[in-house]
C-alpha positions as CSV (number, residue, x, y, z in Angstrom):
1,M,-9.2,-7.1,3.0
2,G,-12.9,-7.8,2.7
3,Y,-12.5,-11.3,1.3
4,S,-10.2,-14.3,1.5
5,R,-9.2,-17.1,-0.8
6,G,-7.1,-19.5,1.3
7,G,-5.0,-17.4,3.7
8,T,-1.4,-18.0,4.5
9,A,0.9,-17.2,7.3
10,D,2.6,-14.6,5.2
11,G,-0.1,-12.0,5.8
12,P,0.4,-8.2,6.2
13,G,1.7,-8.6,9.7
14,S,4.4,-11.2,8.9
15,I,8.1,-10.7,8.4
16,Q,7.9,-12.6,5.1
17,Y,5.2,-10.3,3.8
18,L,7.2,-7.2,4.7
19,R,10.2,-8.6,2.9
20,L,8.2,-8.0,-0.3
21,Q,7.5,-4.4,0.7
22,R,11.0,-2.9,0.5
23,G,10.8,0.9,0.3
24,S,10.9,2.2,-3.2
25,S,11.2,5.6,-4.9
26,R,8.1,7.0,-6.5
27,S,9.8,6.4,-9.9
28,D,9.8,2.6,-8.9
29,I,6.2,2.7,-7.9
30,F,4.9,4.3,-11.1
31,P,5.7,1.3,-13.4
32,K,3.8,-1.0,-11.0
33,L,0.7,1.1,-11.4
34,I,1.1,1.1,-15.1
35,A,1.3,-2.7,-15.1
36,M,-1.9,-2.9,-13.0
37,Q,-3.6,-0.4,-15.3
38,K,-2.8,-2.6,-18.3
39,S,-4.1,-5.8,-16.6
40,L,-7.4,-4.0,-16.0
41,K,-7.5,-2.5,-19.5
42,A,-7.9,0.9,-17.8
43,R,-7.1,4.3,-19.2
44,N,-5.9,6.1,-16.1
45,F,-5.0,5.5,-12.5
46,A,-4.8,7.6,-9.3
47,V,-3.6,6.9,-5.8
48,F,-5.3,8.8,-3.0
49,R,-4.5,9.0,0.6
50,I,-6.8,10.2,3.3
51,T,-5.7,13.2,5.4
52,G,-7.3,14.7,8.5
53,A,-8.3,11.3,9.9
54,G,-10.0,11.8,13.3
55,L,-10.7,15.4,12.7
56,P,-14.4,16.3,12.2
57,N,-15.1,17.7,8.7
58,K,-11.3,17.8,7.9
59,R,-10.9,14.5,6.1
60,K,-10.1,14.7,2.4
61,L,-8.6,12.7,-0.4
62,V,-5.1,13.8,-1.5
63,C,-3.8,12.5,-4.8
64,E,-0.3,11.0,-4.4
65,L,0.3,9.6,-7.9
66,E,-1.7,9.7,-11.1
67,N,-1.4,9.6,-14.9
68,W,-4.3,11.7,-16.0
69,G,-2.0,13.7,-18.3
70,T,-2.2,17.4,-19.1
71,G,-5.5,19.1,-19.6
72,A,-7.4,16.6,-17.5
73,G,-7.8,18.9,-14.4
74,E,-11.6,19.2,-14.9
75,E,-12.0,15.4,-14.9
76,R,-10.0,15.1,-11.6
77,V,-12.1,17.9,-10.0
78,R,-15.3,16.2,-11.1
79,L,-14.2,12.9,-9.8
80,L,-13.6,14.2,-6.3
81,H,-16.7,16.2,-6.3
82,E,-18.9,13.2,-7.2
83,V,-17.4,10.4,-5.1
84,E,-15.0,11.8,-2.4
85,D,-17.6,11.7,0.4
86,I,-18.6,8.2,-0.6
87,L,-15.0,7.0,-0.5
88,L,-14.3,8.7,2.8
89,D,-17.4,7.0,4.4
90,H,-16.9,3.6,2.7
91,I,-13.4,2.9,4.0
92,E,-14.6,3.4,7.6
93,M,-17.0,0.5,7.2
94,S,-15.7,-1.8,4.5
95,L,-12.6,-2.9,2.5
96,L,-14.6,-4.1,-0.5
97,P,-13.7,-2.6,-3.9
98,L,-16.2,-0.1,-5.4
99,I,-17.1,0.2,-9.1
100,W,-19.3,2.4,-11.0
101,N,-20.5,2.8,-14.6
102,G,-19.8,5.8,-16.7
103,S,-22.3,7.6,-18.7
104,G,-22.9,6.8,-22.3
105,A,-21.2,3.7,-23.7
106,A,-18.7,3.6,-20.8
107,S,-19.3,0.7,-18.4
108,V,-17.7,-1.6,-15.9
109,A,-17.9,-5.3,-16.7
110,N,-19.6,-7.6,-14.2
111,A,-17.3,-9.6,-12.0
112,G,-19.2,-12.8,-12.4
113,E,-19.3,-14.9,-9.2
114,F,-17.3,-12.2,-7.4
115,A,-20.0,-9.5,-7.9
116,P,-21.5,-9.9,-4.4
117,L,-18.2,-8.9,-2.9
118,I,-17.9,-5.7,-4.9
119,R,-20.0,-2.6,-4.1
120,R,-21.5,-1.0,-7.2
121,L,-22.2,2.7,-6.9
122,E,-25.3,4.4,-8.2
123,P,-24.8,6.5,-11.3
124,T,-22.2,9.1,-10.4
125,G,-22.6,11.5,-13.3
126,L,-19.0,10.8,-14.4
127,S,-18.3,10.2,-18.0
128,F,-15.8,7.3,-17.2
129,A,-16.2,4.1,-15.4
130,G,-14.2,3.4,-12.2
131,L,-12.8,0.7,-10.0
132,V,-11.3,1.7,-6.6
133,F,-9.5,-0.5,-4.1
134,P,-9.6,0.6,-0.5
135,V,-6.5,0.1,1.6
136,R,-6.3,0.6,5.4
137,L,-2.9,0.5,6.9
138,G,-3.3,3.0,9.8
139,A,-4.0,6.7,9.9
140,L,-1.1,7.6,7.5
141,G,-1.7,4.7,5.2
142,N,-5.4,4.8,4.5
143,G,-6.6,5.5,1.0
144,Y,-7.5,4.1,-2.4
145,V,-5.8,2.9,-5.6
146,A,-8.2,3.8,-8.4
147,F,-8.5,2.9,-12.1
148,F,-10.6,4.6,-14.7
149,G,-11.6,3.8,-18.3
150,D,-14.4,2.8,-20.6
151,Q,-14.5,-1.0,-20.6
152,L,-12.8,-2.4,-17.5
153,E,-12.3,-6.1,-17.7
154,L,-12.9,-7.7,-14.3
155,T,-12.7,-11.3,-13.1
156,A,-12.6,-12.6,-9.6
157,D,-8.9,-13.6,-9.7
158,L,-7.9,-10.3,-11.2
159,V,-9.8,-8.2,-8.6
160,I,-8.1,-10.2,-5.8
161,E,-4.7,-9.9,-7.4
162,Q,-5.0,-6.1,-8.0
163,H,-6.3,-5.5,-4.5
164,V,-3.2,-7.2,-3.1
165,H,-1.0,-5.1,-5.4
166,S,-2.9,-2.0,-4.2
167,S,-2.0,-2.7,-0.6
168,Q,1.6,-3.1,-1.7
169,I,1.6,0.2,-3.4
170,M,0.3,1.9,-0.3
171,M,2.9,0.2,1.8
172,D,5.6,1.4,-0.5
173,L,4.3,5.0,-0.2
174,L,4.1,4.6,3.6
175,A,7.7,3.3,3.7
176,L,8.9,6.3,1.8
177,D,7.4,8.6,4.4
178,E,9.0,6.6,7.2
179,R,12.3,6.6,5.5
180,R,12.2,10.4,5.2
181,S,11.5,10.6,8.9
182,V,14.6,8.5,9.8
183,P,18.0,10.1,9.1
184,S,19.9,8.1,6.6
185,E,22.9,7.9,9.0
186,S,20.8,6.6,11.8
187,L,21.8,3.0,11.4
188,S,25.5,2.0,11.3
189,E,26.8,-0.7,9.0
190,R,27.2,-3.1,12.0
191,E,23.7,-2.4,13.2
192,I,22.3,-3.1,9.7
193,T,24.4,-6.3,9.4
194,C,23.2,-7.6,12.8
195,L,19.6,-6.8,11.9
196,Q,20.0,-8.6,8.5
197,L,21.3,-11.7,10.2
198,A,18.7,-11.6,12.9
199,G,16.0,-11.2,10.2
200,D,17.5,-14.3,8.5
201,G,16.7,-16.3,11.7
202,R,20.1,-16.2,13.3
203,I,20.3,-16.0,17.1
204,S,22.8,-13.7,18.9
205,E,25.3,-16.5,19.4
206,E,25.3,-17.4,15.7
207,I,25.6,-13.7,14.7
208,A,28.5,-13.2,17.1
209,E,30.3,-16.3,15.7
210,K,29.8,-15.2,12.1
211,L,31.0,-11.6,12.7
212,G,33.8,-12.4,15.2
213,L,32.1,-10.4,17.9
214,S,31.0,-11.1,21.5
215,V,27.4,-11.9,22.1
216,H,27.2,-8.8,24.4
217,T,28.4,-6.6,21.4
218,V,25.8,-8.2,19.0
219,N,23.0,-7.6,21.5
220,A,24.2,-4.0,22.0
221,Y,24.1,-3.4,18.2
222,L,20.6,-4.9,18.0
223,G,19.5,-2.9,21.0
224,S,20.7,0.4,19.6
225,A,19.2,-0.3,16.2
226,T,15.8,-1.1,17.9
227,I,16.0,2.2,19.7
228,K,16.9,4.2,16.6
229,L,14.0,2.6,14.7
230,D,11.6,3.6,17.5
231,S,10.6,-0.1,17.9
232,V,9.5,-1.9,21.1
233,N,11.5,-5.1,20.4
234,R,13.9,-6.8,18.0
235,I,11.1,-8.3,15.9
236,Q,9.5,-5.0,15.3
237,A,12.8,-3.4,14.5
238,I,13.5,-6.1,11.8
239,A,10.1,-5.6,10.3
240,K,10.6,-1.8,10.1
241,A,14.1,-2.2,8.7
242,I,12.7,-4.4,6.0
243,R,9.9,-1.9,5.3
244,L,12.4,1.0,5.1
245,G,14.7,-0.9,2.8
246,Y,17.7,-1.2,5.2
247,I,17.6,-5.0,5.0
248,T,16.0,-7.6,2.7
């Protein structure tokens, strides 16, 4: 992210962080976005992912989730027409949130001492104000979580908190894609059990003793699970199994 307020070891690359990112269904993700919307006093939200990365003139924003409601198609089209190019360029250079004022009485509140770490867009011609959080998780996980309304209430702590939640939302969507690409029967019950215990910090000897297996058999289960999860080592396999929801 484009700012830091006292980092921890449980960052996006850590096993502990991934334990919080267990794969969800879209029906589980939607309430999380509603809660974020209420915190920001926003009227609508939308989650966009970027497709066509690396292909000249092929990048575009694709809406994954939204709650615009029926009859709001014109607003969605106008939003993309006004700011799509800006968003596509911005995420290549920065992970700072972007805000803009709407026309008329609509506006975005200033973020106080946090204002220098938010990019404010020039008038967009949109009737509603907006706040968008960029998330960059690799080619398939790059995009924005966006909120729209009239008077968006912003504070430094709230912006940081909702940006973290935005990254979690995008990780959940990415995990859903990965789960669909891995057959549900790909991991056996024994493989999952061994991965779970390994993820809990047990070494092979301890896992073998707990399950009544030989160390060789435990390593065989962990090795086959690593291969099935298309991982280069046990640590990566554990991380991916957590992300896909096989283990916790």
